[in-house]
N, C-alpha and C positions, 0 to 999 in steps of 0.2 A: 447604549449610549454612546460609546467611543465610536462604533460604526457611523452612527447618526452624524456624530461631529466631523468626523472625517468625510462622510459624503457632502455635508455642508461646505466644508473646505474647499474640496474639488469643485463643487457648482460655483461658488463665489471666485475662485481662481478663474474658471470658464469665463465667469462674466467680466472679469477684470480685463482679460485677456480680449475678449469682445470689445472692451471701451477702449483698449490702447488701439486696435486695430481702425475701428472706425474713426477715432479720432486722428489716426495718421492718415487715414484716406482724406478727411476734412482739410488737414492741414497740406497736404500734397496737392490735392485736387483745386489749383489756382491757376487761372489764365498766366498770371504774370510769371509764375514759378515754372511754368511747362517747359520740358525739355527733353531729350530722348532718355536721360537717366530717369526722370520723374515718370515718364509714361511706362517704362519698363517696371519701375518700383511699385507703382499703383497696379499691376496686375499680380505682382507678389504679396502685396499687403493685401490685396482683396481674397486672394486664395487663403490666406491666414485668416482674414476675416471669418470666410465660411467655414474653416476648421474650427475656429473658436465657437462659431454658431452651433454646429454640430456638437462640439463637447457642452455645450451649456444645455442644449435639448438632451443630450444622452444622461448627463448627471442630473438633470432635473427628473429624467423617468426614473432613473436609478434610486432617486430620492424618495420618489411616489412608492415605488413598489417594495423598497428595503428598509424605509425611514420608519420610525417608530410610530407614528400616527396610522400607517397604513392606507393603502390604495383607496378603500371604500371612502375614507374620511376627505382624502385630497381630491377625488373625483365628484363628491357632493358639494364643494365648495365653490362657489361662483367665482372667487378670488383665482382660482386655478385655471377657469376658462377666460376670466379676462388675461390673465398673464399670456396664457396660449395664442390666444386670438392675436394680442398686439405682437408677440413674437412672430407670428405668421405673417400679420402684416407688415413688419420690418423685412422678413425675407422676401416678400412679394416685390417690395419696394426695391431691396436690392438687386434684383434681376437686372434692371436696366444700368446701372453703374457697371455692372458685372459684364455685361455684353458690349458697353462702349469700351471699357477698359482692354477689352481683348480686342477690338476692333481698332482702336487708337493704336494698340502695339501692332497688328497686323499691318498697317498704312504705315507707321514708321518702317517696319522691316523693311516693307516692300519698295518704298520710294523715298523714305525719310520725311515724309509729311507728319507734321504735328497737329494735333487737334484745334479746331477753330475757337477761339475765345468763347463765343457764344455755347458753342457744344460744353466745354468745360464747364461754364456758368450755369447750364441746364443740370449737369451732372451733380455738381458740387449741392445744387438744392435738394436733389434728393438723397444725398448722402448726408447733409446737414438734417434733412426730416428724420432720417432713421438714427442720427445721433441724438436728436430731441424726444423721441418715441421711447428710445431704449432705458433712461433713466425711469421711467414709470414702471418698467417691469419690476425691478427689484422692490420699488415700493409697495407694488401690490403682494410680492412675496414677502417682505417684512411683516406684515398685517397677516397674511396666510397663515406663517410660521408662529403666530400669537394667538391663532384661533378665530381670528376674524372671518366673518364669511360662510361661515358654516351654519348648518341648519339647525334650528332648535336652541 
């Protein structure tokens, strides 16, 4: 029981870190605030966001295999599959902002060019989309942890 509580704590901590970094990206990714320091910071924050996402995934899988309910119970539950699908969707959406942030930094370092307001706006929409999908994932997890979604 102690192991399960510690695994839950680590998973929730990783989720909170993920939320902090996507919120930071959303706050920074505004054309009116764009300057060289923000471009550099966006790359760093995005890297931390990726690390946090990796930790969410790793701690989630550790919970599946070492948690008290067991892997068979989790894999047989449609809510787990919903969580993973949403997580993959968020990951796929995050590819474009990650690439754009890196390109912005490259252009900045090459010739001091900042991204155009329209480019910032389009990337911000993708960041916000992620930020609006992410809260659904722990909601499914809360129901999953309480036994909903299982067979029979």
